C-alpha positions as CSV (number, residue, x, y, z in Angstrom):
1,M,0.0,0.0,0.0
2,D,1.1,3.5,-0.8
3,P,2.5,5.1,2.4
4,I,0.1,8.1,2.2
5,E,-2.8,5.7,1.8
6,R,-1.7,3.7,4.8
7,R,-1.3,6.8,6.8
8,N,-4.8,8.0,5.9
9,E,-6.2,4.6,6.6
10,L,-4.8,4.5,10.2
11,A,-5.7,8.2,10.8
12,Q,-9.4,7.2,10.2
13,L,-9.2,3.7,11.8
14,E,-7.5,4.4,15.1
15,P,-9.9,7.0,16.4
16,E,-12.8,4.7,15.5
17,L,-11.1,1.9,17.4
18,V,-10.9,4.1,20.5
19,K,-14.7,4.5,20.4
20,T,-15.0,0.7,20.8
21,L,-12.9,0.6,24.0
22,P,-14.6,0.4,27.4
23,P,-15.8,3.8,28.6
24,L,-13.1,6.1,30.1
25,A,-13.0,5.5,33.9
26,S,-14.6,8.3,35.9
27,T,-11.4,8.7,37.7
28,L,-9.5,9.7,34.5
29,T,-9.5,12.7,32.1
30,E,-8.4,12.8,28.5
31,E,-7.4,16.0,26.7
32,Y,-5.4,17.2,23.7
33,I,-2.8,19.9,24.0
34,T,-0.4,21.4,21.5
35,I,3.3,22.2,21.7
36,P,4.1,25.6,20.2
37,G,6.7,25.8,17.5
38,P,7.2,25.9,13.7
39,L,5.1,22.8,13.3
40,V,2.3,22.6,15.9
41,K,2.4,19.2,17.6
42,R,-0.7,17.7,19.2
43,L,-0.3,15.5,22.2
44,K,-3.0,13.3,23.9
45,V,-2.8,13.4,27.7
46,I,-4.5,10.8,29.9
47,R,-4.3,11.3,33.6
48,P,-6.1,10.9,36.9
49,T,-8.7,13.6,37.6
50,Q,-6.8,14.3,40.8
51,V,-3.1,13.7,40.0
52,P,-1.5,12.1,43.0
53,P,1.7,13.7,44.4
54,S,3.5,10.4,43.6
55,A,2.4,10.4,39.9
56,P,5.1,9.3,37.4
57,L,5.0,10.5,33.8
58,I,5.0,8.1,30.8
59,L,5.7,9.4,27.3
60,L,4.6,7.0,24.5
61,F,5.3,7.0,20.8
62,H,3.1,5.0,18.4
63,G,4.1,2.5,15.7
64,G,3.4,2.5,12.0
65,G,6.6,1.9,10.1
66,F,7.8,5.5,10.5
67,R,5.1,6.4,7.9
68,A,1.8,6.1,9.7
69,G,0.0,5.8,13.0
70,T,-1.5,8.4,15.4
71,I,-1.6,9.4,19.0
72,E,-4.8,7.4,19.4
73,Q,-3.0,4.1,18.9
74,V,-1.8,3.6,22.5
75,T,-5.0,4.9,24.1
76,R,-5.8,1.4,25.6
77,P,-2.6,0.9,27.5
78,A,-2.3,4.6,28.3
79,R,-5.7,4.5,30.1
80,E,-4.7,1.5,32.1
81,F,-1.4,2.9,33.1
82,A,-3.1,6.0,34.3
83,E,-5.8,4.1,36.2
84,T,-3.6,1.4,37.7
85,F,-0.4,3.3,38.4
86,G,-1.8,6.8,38.9
87,A,0.5,7.9,36.1
88,V,0.2,10.9,33.7
89,V,0.5,9.4,30.2
90,V,1.4,11.5,27.2
91,S,0.9,10.1,23.7
92,A,3.0,11.7,21.0
93,S,3.7,11.4,17.3
94,Y,6.7,12.4,15.2
95,K,7.5,13.4,11.6
96,L,6.6,10.7,9.1
97,L,7.7,9.2,5.8
98,P,7.8,10.0,3.0
99,E,8.0,13.7,3.6
100,H,10.5,13.4,6.4
101,V,13.5,11.0,6.4
102,F,16.1,10.2,8.9
103,P,17.0,11.8,11.3
104,E,14.0,14.1,11.2
105,N,11.8,11.6,13.0
106,I,14.2,11.2,15.9
107,E,14.9,15.0,16.2
108,D,11.2,15.7,16.3
109,A,10.6,13.1,19.0
110,Y,13.6,14.4,20.9
111,D,12.2,17.9,20.9
112,T,8.9,16.5,22.3
113,L,10.8,14.6,25.1
114,V,12.7,17.7,26.1
115,W,9.5,19.9,26.0
116,V,7.6,17.4,28.1
117,A,10.5,17.2,30.6
118,K,10.7,21.0,30.9
119,N,7.0,21.5,31.3
120,A,6.1,18.5,33.4
121,K,5.2,20.4,36.5
122,E,3.3,23.3,34.8
123,Q,1.5,21.3,32.2
124,F,0.9,18.0,33.9
125,G,1.3,18.5,37.6
126,V,4.1,15.9,37.8
127,D,7.4,15.8,39.7
128,L,9.6,13.7,37.4
129,L,11.6,12.5,40.4
130,N,8.6,10.2,40.9
131,G,9.4,8.5,37.6
132,F,9.9,9.4,33.9
133,V,9.5,6.6,31.4
134,V,9.8,6.9,27.6
135,G,8.3,4.1,25.5
136,G,7.1,3.2,22.1
137,Y,5.7,0.5,19.9
138,S,7.5,-0.9,16.8
139,A,8.9,2.2,15.0
140,G,8.0,4.1,18.2
141,G,10.0,1.4,20.1
142,N,13.0,2.3,18.0
143,I,12.5,6.0,18.8
144,A,12.2,5.3,22.5
145,A,15.3,3.2,22.5
146,V,17.2,5.9,20.7
147,L,15.9,8.8,22.9
148,A,17.1,7.3,26.2
149,P,20.8,7.4,25.3
150,L,20.4,10.6,23.3
151,A,19.1,12.4,26.4
152,I,22.2,11.3,28.2
153,E,24.5,12.3,25.4
154,R,23.0,15.8,24.9
155,G,22.1,16.7,28.4
156,D,19.1,18.9,27.5
157,L,16.8,17.7,30.3
158,P,16.4,20.0,33.3
159,P,18.9,19.7,36.1
160,S,18.2,16.7,38.4
161,V,15.8,15.2,35.8
162,Q,16.6,11.9,34.1
163,L,14.7,9.1,32.5
164,T,14.0,6.3,34.9
165,G,12.7,3.7,32.5
166,S,12.6,2.7,28.8
167,F,9.5,0.8,27.6
168,I,10.6,-0.9,24.3
169,I,7.8,-2.8,22.5
170,I,8.4,-4.9,19.3
171,P,11.2,-2.6,18.3
172,A,13.3,-2.3,15.1
173,L,16.8,-1.8,16.3
174,L,19.2,-3.7,14.1
175,V,20.5,-4.2,10.6
176,P,23.2,-6.8,9.8
177,D,25.9,-4.1,9.4
178,I,25.7,-3.1,13.0
179,L,25.1,-6.5,14.6
180,P,27.8,-7.2,17.2
181,K,29.6,-10.3,16.1
182,E,29.1,-12.0,19.5
183,Y,25.4,-12.1,18.9
184,T,25.3,-13.5,15.4
185,S,23.9,-16.8,16.6
186,L,20.9,-15.0,18.2
187,Y,20.1,-13.0,15.1
188,T,17.9,-15.5,13.2
189,S,14.3,-14.1,13.1
190,R,14.8,-12.1,9.9
191,V,15.1,-15.5,8.1
192,E,13.0,-17.7,10.4
193,N,10.1,-15.3,10.4
194,K,10.6,-13.6,7.1
195,D,6.9,-14.1,6.1
196,G,5.6,-12.8,9.4
197,L,2.4,-14.1,11.0
198,G,-1.1,-13.5,9.6
199,D,-2.5,-11.8,6.6
200,D,-1.4,-8.3,7.5
201,A,2.0,-9.3,8.9
202,L,5.3,-7.4,9.0
203,T,7.6,-9.3,6.6
204,T,11.3,-9.0,6.3
205,Q,10.8,-7.7,2.7
206,V,8.5,-4.9,4.0
207,L,10.9,-4.1,6.8
208,D,13.8,-3.7,4.4
209,A,11.7,-1.4,2.2
210,I,10.8,0.8,5.2
211,I,14.4,1.1,6.2
212,A,15.4,1.9,2.7
213,A,12.8,4.6,2.5
214,L,14.0,6.1,5.8
215,K,17.5,6.6,4.3
216,P,19.3,6.3,7.6
217,D,22.9,6.4,8.6
218,V,22.8,2.9,10.1
219,H,26.0,3.6,12.0
220,S,24.6,6.7,13.8
221,S,23.4,6.6,17.4
222,L,20.3,8.3,16.1
223,F,19.4,5.1,14.2
224,S,20.1,2.6,17.0
225,P,21.4,2.4,20.5
226,F,23.8,-0.3,19.3
227,N,25.8,2.5,17.9
228,C,26.2,4.3,21.3
229,S,29.4,4.3,23.4
230,D,29.6,2.0,26.4
231,G,30.0,5.0,28.6
232,V,26.5,6.2,27.6
233,L,24.9,2.7,27.5
234,K,26.0,1.9,31.1
235,K,24.0,5.0,32.3
236,L,20.8,3.8,30.7
237,P,17.7,3.4,33.0
238,R,15.8,0.2,33.6
239,T,14.7,-1.2,30.2
240,Y,11.7,-3.4,29.5
241,I,11.5,-5.1,26.1
242,Q,8.7,-7.1,24.6
243,V,8.8,-9.2,21.5
244,G,6.7,-11.8,19.6
245,G,8.2,-15.2,18.8
246,K,6.8,-15.2,15.2
247,D,7.9,-11.6,14.5
248,C,10.7,-10.9,12.0
249,L,11.9,-8.3,14.5
250,R,12.0,-10.8,17.4
251,N,15.7,-10.9,17.7
252,D,16.2,-7.2,17.6
253,G,14.8,-7.2,21.2
254,V,16.4,-10.5,22.2
255,V,19.9,-9.2,21.2
256,Y,19.2,-5.9,22.8
257,E,18.5,-7.5,26.1
258,A,21.8,-9.4,26.0
259,F,23.6,-6.3,24.8
260,L,22.3,-4.2,27.7
261,K,22.9,-7.0,30.3
262,A,26.5,-7.2,29.2
263,R,26.8,-3.5,30.1
264,G,25.2,-3.7,33.5
265,V,21.8,-2.3,32.6
266,A,18.8,-3.6,34.5
267,V,16.7,-5.2,31.7
268,K,13.6,-7.4,31.5
269,L,12.5,-9.2,28.3
270,D,9.1,-10.8,27.6
271,L,8.9,-13.0,24.6
272,S,5.4,-14.3,23.6
273,E,6.2,-17.4,21.6
274,T,3.0,-17.6,19.5
275,L,2.6,-13.9,18.6
276,G,3.9,-12.0,15.6
277,H,4.3,-8.3,15.3
278,T,1.6,-7.3,17.7
279,A,1.3,-5.4,21.0
280,Y,-1.3,-4.3,23.5
281,S,-3.0,-1.3,21.8
282,V,-6.3,-0.2,20.3
283,F,-5.9,-3.1,17.8
284,T,-6.0,-5.8,20.4
285,Q,-9.7,-6.2,21.2
286,K,-10.5,-9.8,20.7
287,G,-10.2,-10.7,24.4
288,D,-8.7,-14.1,23.7
289,E,-6.1,-15.9,25.8
290,E,-3.2,-14.5,23.8
291,E,-4.4,-10.9,24.2
292,L,-5.0,-11.4,27.9
293,E,-1.4,-12.7,28.2
294,L,-0.2,-9.7,26.2
295,K,-2.0,-7.3,28.5
296,A,-0.7,-8.9,31.6
297,K,2.9,-8.7,30.4
298,T,2.5,-5.1,29.3
299,M,1.1,-4.1,32.7
300,E,3.7,-6.1,34.6
301,G,6.5,-4.6,32.5
302,M,5.4,-1.1,33.2
303,K,5.0,-1.9,36.9
304,W,8.6,-3.2,37.0
305,L,9.8,0.0,35.3
306,L,8.0,2.1,37.9
307,R,9.4,0.0,40.7
308,L,5.9,-0.6,42.1
């Protein structure tokens, strides 16, 4: 499908899927705010009606192959994080293909991260010392994984503020050129799962086309945390990774777990053997056993990041 067609399709579909979710809890509020700047950015904010003094802040970036997706995509987990953990959850987007190629997506997302950090108290009523998690799904998982070390490298967050967790869901993090040799035996899913799982699966061929369209410098730290120095990597916060056993991206997450562990980072990996490129979002509404497992892992992963 043409990238613009896909973008338009999801822009229509995701808000409709939000309407099919259970009603918003009476203890929560949802609102849209904008970040001022050359390009007005719209954020979706989900938070308790009365934000508790201990509230953490969770910033989430949607998936969509760097070319599609909206801030509505993560509404389901965002609501549950807010209700269960008393968190303020901010859903954000970023510049998309084909109009914007690497590294515009990362720089745009980084600007959002810095703005949220600098305005956490005024805009959201949150003290980031309670917890500050950056996360994302698929392409958003790549972005979240890149932003954590980038924030350390650049030092643009307010004094005393640092990320306390990374929530990395079904991410794209590797290409063969940057795979550390010691993990070659783990990097098998691009071949084993090249056809994906299901009719609308992410295949290795589609993934390669997306990366080609992105036109990245694959050796840049803006493309992957695998390109960061050990000095930066050792400072990373707790990191939660979730992958599907039938996903062609499975071993991006598996290798990343091993890579971080070797550098002393606290990391937790969940691998759902029977699942493909899927995650707990507005698209998971069947309520079957696999989805219930996915929900449980997602909630437990965030709970672990928040040290609750």
